[in-house]
N, C-alpha and C positions, 0 to 999 in steps of 0.2 A: 564283862569283856568290852574293851573299847576298840572300835574300828577306826583305823587311820587311813585316810584317802591320800594317795600319792599323786602329786601333780608334777608333770614334766614341764620344765621351762628351759628352753635352750636359747642361747644368745650367740649369733654369728656376727662377726665383724670382718668385713672385707674392705678393700680400698674405698669403694663408693656405696657400700650397703651395710647398714647396721640393722639386724633383723632379730626379732623375738619370735619363737615358735612355742605355742602354748596348747595343751590338750585339755584345758578346763575352761568352760564358758564364763564362770564367775571371775576367775583370775584374768582372763582376756578382757572382760568388761572393765575390771578395776584398773588394769594396766593402761587400757585405752583412755579412761577418764583421767588418770594421773598424768598422762602425756598431753592433755588438752584436746583429745580426740572426741568428737561427737559421733555417735553411731546410731543407726536405725536397724531394727531387727524385723525381718519378714518371715512369717510362718508359711510353709508350703504344705499345709495339711488339708486343703480342699482338693478334691479330685478335679481333673480337667481332661479334655479330649487330647489324643495324641496330636502333637504339633511339631513343627521344625525348631522353633525357638520360643522359649518362655521368657518374657522380659518384664522388668520394672523400669520405667523410663524417668524416674525421679532425677532431677537435674544434678543434685549433689551425690545421692546414694544409689544411682541406677546401676543395673546389671542385666545381663542376659545369660540364660542357661541353655546350652546346646549339647547335642551328641551327634555323631556322624549320621545316624539313621533316625534322628528325632528323639523327643522326650515325651513322657506321658505322666499324668498324675495317678497316684495310688491313694484313693480316698482314705483319709485318716492317717496316712503314712508320710507322703511327700511326693517328690518328683523323681523319676527314674529314666534311665536310658531305655529305648525301645528294644535294643539288641543286647543280648548277654555279652559280657566281656568288654563292652565299649566304655570309653571314658566320658564322664560328664564334665563340661567346662563352664565355669562361671567367669564371664568377661565383665570387667567393671567399666562403666561408661563415664564416670566422673574423672576429672583431671587431677584431683587431690586425694585420691583414695590411698590411705596409709595403714588401714587396719581392716582385716577381713577374717571371717570365721564362719563355720557352718557345722551342722550335725550331719555326719556321713555314715553310711552303712552299705551292706551288700545283701542282695535278696535272691533266693531261688527256692525251689520246692524241696531240695535235699537238705539234710542236716549237716552237710559238710561245712566246716568253718574255714574261711579264708580271710586273709588280710588284704588291704589295699594301700596304694600309694597316693599321696597328696603332693602335688607339685605347684609351687607358687612361682609366677613369672613377674619380674619387675620391668619397669619401662626401659631399663638399660639392656634388657635381653637376658640378664642373669636369672637362674632358676634355683630354687631350694626345695628339698624333699623332706617329707616325714611319713610315718606309717600310721594308718588307722588299723587297729587290731581287729580280730575276728568278730567281736561283738559290736563293732562300730563305736562311734563317739564323736566328740567335738575335736575339730582341728582349727587352730587359729594362728594368725600371723600379724605382727605389728612391725612395719617398716619405718625406721626412724629418719631416713633421708632419701628414700626413693619412692616413686609412685608405683602402686600395685596395679598390674594389668589384668592378670587372670589367675584362677585357681582351678586345677584339674584333678579329678578323683577317678581312679579306676582300680579294678582287681589286679593282683599280681598275675603276670603271665596269661596263659590260655585259661579261660574261666567260663563256666555256665552261669555265673552270677551277674546280676544287674546292679550297677552303681545307683545309690539313692542319696538324695540330699533332702533333709526335712526342714531346714531353716537356713537363712542366710543373714549374716551380720556384716554391714559395710560401715566403715568409719572414715571420717575426713578431719583434717585440721582446718577449721573454717578461717576464711580471710577475716580481717577485723570488722568489715562491714556486715558480713553474714553473721558473725558471732554476736554483734550488737543486736541485730534484728531477732536472732534466736533467743537471746537473754531477755529482751523486752517481751517477746511472746511468752516465755516461761514465767516471767513476773506477772503478766496479765492473767495467765491461767491460774497461778497460785492465788491471786487476788480474788478471782471469781470463785474458787473453791473454798476460800476462807469465810 
């Protein structure tokens, strides 16, 4: 018996925003690369103490993770909102972010399955939504002509579940100077490995 995996790929085109929505990390990575986007992945699998904001201040790929009452690490799982039902928001610090994605889920002690919403906000103020199913999964966006400002995940309606993110992928289209430096670095690394 052969198992086929279905991948959802949605394309939205509006006056100023062409947007791809993808629910598969490999497809998201391939589409990003095909569009000349360089991306970095950060795993959030180490535990950390409750804090107000968790940040990566990388100049190109930086982001901050917040929730109204703070975030905390779940060792071996990822980062979660401190309060049940609260949204987790990833705000992007770079000016050229055009591709984002992450692994999302919902957590509590019950076995009740719930879905969540994922909202992308672009620099022109427009927002796009998709759903993360009960068992969680990858949610990714590629914006073809607008900068991405933030990505927000939360359970549907009133919930006793906490939103969780276990990895964050941020992609940019590099300026010619940055692309040249990155390619030289990649060539030097390959030469050392040979």
